[in-house]
C-alpha positions as CSV (number, residue, x, y, z in Angstrom):
1,M,-0.5,4.5,0.9
2,H,-3.2,2.5,-0.7
3,P,-6.4,1.2,1.0
4,G,-6.8,-1.5,-1.4
5,W,-10.2,-1.9,-3.1
6,V,-12.8,-0.8,-0.6
7,D,-16.6,-1.1,-0.7
8,T,-17.5,2.7,-0.9
9,P,-20.1,4.7,-2.8
10,G,-17.4,6.1,-4.7
11,V,-16.1,2.8,-6.1
12,E,-20.0,1.7,-6.7
13,V,-20.9,4.8,-8.5
14,G,-17.5,5.5,-10.2
15,I,-16.7,2.2,-11.7
16,P,-20.0,0.2,-11.5
17,T,-19.0,-2.6,-13.7
18,F,-15.9,-3.3,-11.5
19,Y,-18.1,-3.0,-8.4
20,R,-20.7,-5.6,-9.6
21,R,-18.1,-8.1,-10.4
22,M,-15.8,-7.6,-7.4
23,R,-18.3,-6.4,-4.8
24,K,-17.9,-9.8,-2.8
25,H,-14.1,-9.3,-2.7
26,L,-13.8,-5.8,-1.8
27,R,-12.7,-4.5,1.7
28,S,-14.7,-3.1,4.5
29,V,-14.2,0.7,5.3
30,D,-12.7,-0.4,8.4
31,E,-9.9,-2.8,6.6
32,G,-9.3,0.1,4.1
33,A,-8.6,2.5,6.8
34,D,-6.3,0.2,8.8
35,T,-3.1,1.2,7.1
36,I,-3.7,4.9,7.2
37,V,-4.6,4.8,10.8
38,W,-1.6,2.6,11.7
39,L,0.8,5.0,9.8
40,C,-0.6,8.1,11.7
41,T,-0.4,6.4,15.1
42,S,2.9,4.4,14.8
43,H,5.7,5.8,17.1
44,P,8.3,5.7,15.8
45,A,7.0,6.2,12.3
46,P,7.6,3.5,9.8
47,E,10.1,4.3,7.0
48,P,9.0,7.9,5.5
49,G,8.5,8.2,1.9
50,R,7.5,4.7,1.3
51,F,4.2,3.5,-0.3
52,Y,2.4,1.2,2.0
53,L,-0.4,-1.4,1.3
54,D,-1.4,-3.7,4.1
55,R,1.1,-1.9,6.7
56,I,3.9,-3.2,4.3
57,P,6.1,-0.9,2.3
58,R,5.6,-2.0,-1.5
59,K,7.1,-0.9,-4.9
60,S,5.7,2.3,-6.0
61,E,7.2,2.3,-9.5
62,V,6.2,-0.9,-11.3
63,L,6.5,0.1,-14.9
64,P,9.4,2.2,-16.2
65,Q,7.3,5.1,-17.4
66,T,5.9,5.3,-13.7
67,R,9.6,6.1,-12.3
68,H,9.8,9.5,-10.6
69,K,12.6,11.8,-11.9
70,D,14.4,14.1,-9.2
71,T,13.6,17.1,-11.5
72,D,10.1,16.3,-11.4
73,R,10.0,16.0,-7.5
74,E,11.9,19.4,-7.4
75,A,9.4,21.1,-9.6
76,L,6.4,19.8,-7.8
77,W,8.1,20.7,-4.5
78,R,8.6,24.3,-5.9
79,L,5.1,24.5,-7.1
80,C,3.7,23.5,-3.6
81,E,6.1,26.2,-1.9
82,A,4.7,28.8,-4.4
83,L,1.1,27.8,-3.8
84,T,1.4,27.8,-0.1
85,A,3.9,30.7,0.7
Protein backbone atom coordinates (compact mmCIF):
# COMPACT_ATOMS: atom_id res chain seq x y z
CA MET A 1 0.00 0.00 0.00
CA HIS A 2 1.01 3.60 -0.37
CA PRO A 3 0.01 6.16 2.26
CA GLY A 4 0.17 9.04 -0.19
CA TRP A 5 2.43 11.98 0.59
CA VAL A 6 2.12 12.56 4.33
CA ASP A 7 3.28 15.52 6.42
CA THR A 8 5.93 13.74 8.48
CA PRO A 9 9.39 14.70 9.74
CA GLY A 10 10.84 12.15 7.31
CA VAL A 11 9.39 13.99 4.32
CA GLU A 12 10.34 17.38 5.76
CA VAL A 13 13.96 16.41 6.39
CA GLY A 14 14.45 13.87 3.61
CA ILE A 15 13.07 15.90 0.71
CA PRO A 16 13.00 19.49 1.98
CA THR A 17 12.39 21.24 -1.36
CA PHE A 18 9.43 19.00 -2.09
CA TYR A 19 8.15 19.58 1.45
CA ARG A 20 8.36 23.37 1.19
CA ARG A 21 6.54 23.40 -2.14
CA MET A 22 3.89 20.79 -1.31
CA ARG A 23 3.38 21.27 2.45
CA LYS A 24 -0.15 22.65 2.01
CA HIS A 25 -1.17 19.58 -0.01
CA LEU A 26 0.31 16.84 2.18
CA ARG A 27 -1.95 14.44 4.02
CA SER A 28 -2.25 14.28 7.77
CA VAL A 29 -0.76 11.28 9.56
CA ASP A 30 -4.28 9.93 10.14
CA GLU A 31 -5.11 10.23 6.44
CA GLY A 32 -1.86 8.47 5.55
CA ALA A 33 -2.60 5.63 7.96
CA ASP A 34 -6.17 5.09 6.79
CA THR A 35 -5.54 2.51 4.05
CA ILE A 36 -3.12 0.35 6.05
CA VAL A 37 -5.47 0.31 9.05
CA TRP A 38 -8.36 -0.56 6.74
CA LEU A 39 -6.36 -3.38 5.14
CA CYS A 40 -5.33 -4.79 8.53
CA THR A 41 -8.85 -4.74 9.94
CA SER A 42 -10.95 -5.75 6.92
CA HIS A 43 -12.75 -9.07 7.19
CA PRO A 44 -12.74 -10.65 4.76
CA ALA A 45 -9.49 -9.21 3.52
CA PRO A 46 -9.52 -7.26 0.24
CA GLU A 47 -7.84 -8.80 -2.78
CA PRO A 48 -4.50 -10.14 -1.54
CA GLY A 49 -1.33 -9.23 -3.43
CA ARG A 50 -2.73 -5.95 -4.77
CA PHE A 51 -1.22 -2.47 -4.37
CA TYR A 52 -3.61 -0.12 -2.56
CA LEU A 53 -3.91 3.67 -2.36
CA ASP A 54 -6.95 5.28 -0.76
CA ARG A 55 -8.49 1.83 -0.21
CA ILE A 56 -8.52 1.21 -3.97
CA PRO A 57 -6.38 -1.41 -5.75
CA ARG A 58 -4.04 0.39 -8.17
CA LYS A 59 -1.57 -0.59 -10.86
CA SER A 60 1.82 -1.37 -9.39
CA GLU A 61 3.62 -1.63 -12.70
CA VAL A 62 3.24 1.62 -14.61
CA LEU A 63 6.41 1.49 -16.69
CA PRO A 64 7.67 -1.61 -18.54
CA GLN A 65 10.94 -1.63 -16.57
CA THR A 66 9.01 -1.84 -13.28
CA ARG A 67 7.26 -5.09 -14.16
CA HIS A 68 8.11 -8.01 -11.91
CA LYS A 69 9.41 -11.24 -13.38
CA ASP A 70 8.39 -14.59 -11.94
CA THR A 71 12.07 -15.53 -11.63
CA ASP A 72 12.69 -12.41 -9.52
CA ARG A 73 9.75 -13.24 -7.24
CA GLU A 74 10.99 -16.79 -6.81
CA ALA A 75 14.53 -15.63 -6.05
CA LEU A 76 13.26 -13.15 -3.46
CA TRP A 77 11.11 -15.81 -1.85
CA ARG A 78 14.07 -18.23 -1.65
CA LEU A 79 16.21 -15.48 -0.10
CA CYS A 80 13.50 -14.71 2.50
CA GLU A 81 13.23 -18.39 3.35
CA ALA A 82 17.00 -18.69 3.71
CA LEU A 83 17.23 -15.63 5.94
CA THR A 84 14.37 -16.68 8.20
CA ALA A 85 14.84 -20.45 8.32
